[in-house]
C-alpha positions in Angstrom: 95.6 87.7 92.6 99.1 86.7 94.6 98.4 84.5 96.7 100.4 86.1 99.4 98.3 88.9 99.0 100.6 91.5 98.3 101.1 93.9 95.4 103.9 94.6 92.8 104.0 98.7 92.7 105.7 100.7 90.5 106.0 104.3 91.5 107.1 107.2 88.5 110.1 109.1 89.8 109.6 112.7 88.5 107.3 115.0 89.6 105.8 111.3 91.9 109.0 110.7 94.1 110.2 113.8 93.6 110.1 117.0 91.8 111.5 117.8 88.4 108.7 119.6 85.9 108.9 123.5 87.9 112.6 123.5 87.4 112.2 122.9 83.7 109.2 125.3 83.8 111.4 127.6 85.6 114.5 127.3 83.4 111.9 128.1 80.3 110.9 131.1 82.0 114.5 132.4 82.0 114.6 131.1 78.3 111.8 133.8 77.6 113.5 136.5 79.3 116.9 135.7 77.4 115.6 135.6 74.0 112.5 138.2 74.6 114.5 140.6 72.2 114.3 138.5 69.7 110.6 137.7 69.8 107.6 136.9 72.0 107.1 134.8 74.8 104.5 132.6 73.5 106.1 132.2 70.1 109.2 131.0 72.3 107.2 128.3 74.0 106.1 127.4 70.8 109.5 126.7 69.2 110.1 125.4 72.3 108.4 122.6 72.4 108.0 121.9 68.8 112.2 121.5 69.3 111.8 119.3 72.1 109.1 116.9 70.3 111.4 116.2 67.5 113.9 115.9 69.3 112.7 113.0 71.3 113.8 110.2 68.9 117.5 111.9 69.0 117.8 112.7 72.4 115.2 111.2 74.6 113.8 112.8 77.5 115.4 114.9 80.2 117.8 118.1 81.1 120.5 117.3 78.0 117.7 116.8 75.5 115.4 120.0 77.0 118.9 122.4 76.9 119.7 121.3 73.4 116.2 122.4 72.3 116.8 125.5 74.3 119.6 126.6 71.9 117.9 125.3 68.9 115.1 127.4 69.8 117.3 130.1 70.4 118.9 130.3 66.8 115.8 129.8 65.2 113.8 132.8 66.8 116.8 134.9 66.4 117.5 134.3 62.9 120.8 133.1 63.6 121.5 136.3 65.6 121.9 135.0 68.7 124.9 136.1 70.6 127.2 133.3 72.1 127.1 135.1 75.7 123.3 134.0 75.3 124.0 130.3 73.9 126.4 130.0 77.0 123.7 131.3 79.5 121.4 128.8 78.0 124.1 125.8 78.5 124.8 126.8 81.9 120.9 126.9 82.7 121.3 123.2 82.2 124.2 122.1 83.7 122.5 124.5 86.8 119.2 121.7 86.5 121.5 118.5 86.4 123.3 120.1 89.4 120.1 121.0 91.6 119.8 118.7 94.7 116.6 116.3 94.5 114.1 117.5 96.5 111.9 114.4 97.3 107.9 115.1 97.8 106.4 115.2 101.3 105.6 111.6 102.8 107.4 109.9 99.9 109.7 107.9 102.1 107.1 107.3 104.7 104.9 105.9 101.9 107.6 103.8 100.7 108.6 102.0 103.9 104.9 101.8 104.8 104.2 99.7 101.6 107.3 97.7 102.0 106.2 96.7 105.4 103.1 95.6 104.3 104.6 93.2 102.4 104.3 94.2 98.9 107.2 94.4 96.0 108.5 97.9 95.1 109.7 99.0 92.0 110.8 102.5 90.5 109.6 102.6 86.8 110.9 105.5 85.2 112.0 107.7 81.6 114.4 109.6 80.8 118.2 109.8 80.7 120.1 107.1 82.5 122.7 109.0 84.4 120.5 111.7 85.1 118.2 109.2 86.7 120.2 107.5 88.4 121.7 110.5 90.4 118.5 111.7 91.3 116.9 108.3 92.4 120.6 108.6 94.6 120.1 111.5 95.8 116.3 111.1 97.1 117.7 108.5 99.6 114.8 105.9 98.5 116.8 103.5 96.3 117.5 101.0 98.9 113.7 100.4 99.5 112.8 99.2 96.1 113.5 95.6 95.0 114.2 97.5 91.1 115.0 100.3 89.4 113.6 100.3 85.4 114.9 103.9 83.6 113.6 103.4 79.9 113.1 105.6 77.3 109.6 105.3 76.6 106.3 104.5 78.7 104.5 102.4 76.6 102.6 98.7 76.3 105.6 96.9 75.0 107.7 98.6 77.9 106.0 97.9 80.5 105.0 94.2 79.5 108.9 93.7 79.2 108.9 94.5 82.4 106.1 92.7 83.9 107.1 89.8 82.3 110.9 90.2 83.5 110.0 90.5 87.3 106.8 87.8 86.8 104.3 90.0 88.1 100.8 89.4 87.4 98.9 92.2 85.4 96.0 92.0 88.1 98.6 92.2 90.8 100.5 95.6 89.4 99.8 99.1 90.5 101.5 102.1 88.5 101.5 105.0 90.4 102.4 108.4 88.9 101.6 111.5 88.0 101.4 111.2 84.1 97.8 110.0 82.6 99.5 109.3 79.0 102.8 107.8 80.6 101.7 106.3 83.9 98.0 105.2 83.4 96.6 104.4 80.3 99.6 101.8 78.5 99.2 100.0 82.2 95.3 99.9 82.1 95.5 98.5 78.5 97.6 96.0 79.7 95.2 94.7 82.1 96.9 96.4 85.0 96.0 99.3 87.7 97.0 103.0 88.0 96.6 105.5 90.3 96.8 109.0 89.1 98.6 111.9 91.7 98.6 114.9 89.5 101.6 117.2 89.9 100.5 121.1 89.7 103.2 121.6 86.6 102.6 119.4 83.7 104.5 119.3 80.4 102.4 119.2 77.4 103.4 116.3 75.8 102.3 114.0 78.6 99.2 115.8 78.8 95.8 114.0 77.3 92.4 114.8 76.0 90.0 114.5 79.4 87.1 113.1 76.7 86.4 109.1 76.8 89.2 108.2 79.6 88.3 105.2 80.9 88.0 105.2 85.1 91.0 105.4 87.1 91.1 106.7 91.0 93.2 109.9 91.4 95.0 111.0 95.1 96.0 114.5 96.3 99.0 113.2 97.4 101.8 110.4 97.5 101.1 110.1 101.4 97.6 108.6 100.4 98.7 105.6 98.8 99.1 103.5 102.0 95.9 103.5 103.2 94.2 103.6 99.1 95.9 100.5 98.6 94.7 98.7 102.0 91.6 99.7 101.2 91.3 98.6 97.7 93.2 95.2 98.9 89.8 94.6 101.0 87.8 95.2 98.4 89.7 93.3 95.9 89.7 90.3 98.7 86.0 90.8 99.8 84.8 90.3 95.9 86.7 86.8 95.8 
């Protein structure tokens, strides 16, 4: 445990510090409308998800890969008959997502400011397209409150291990806060760190995990609950010494 009592606390970006997945869901709904003359909605959803999964190793996470996957979906479900104007509309939807103003979560700034005032080291660890994530962080108005920002292509044990080693963070003093059990909680627990899950009301299928046999970890309803949770958790840790 850190001698000063301060923790290294990392936040996920998308759907933890700012809204994100709802915009993908809205765009996917528009995709179903555009392609409705070709095939039914569930087929479009299944095809898009399969394209996204297949493209992750090439395009990574983010709006750009999602847009290319929408175009491929349109070509596939229409058997190559999709019109150029429809393809252009899909491209325009992707551009609109990238240009959308960032909407920080209610209480995000107050939470980060309070944790910083309490002497904790604060980080952002988020995955996705570098330019897109940098733009969203800048637009959130929160960037200056963090010691470091790590934008990664994947969140797995190896990624977290590299980050913790680079910043000289003890595993037992590391707390990761995010909306994805798959990306923000399980790899951190496997390394001996700690995770706090704040569910978002929309979750991409790729980030879901089966509820069976999950290790225990705390869940909070909103980011504004984090400072009080951290204070209580620290008291419990100190009393256990």
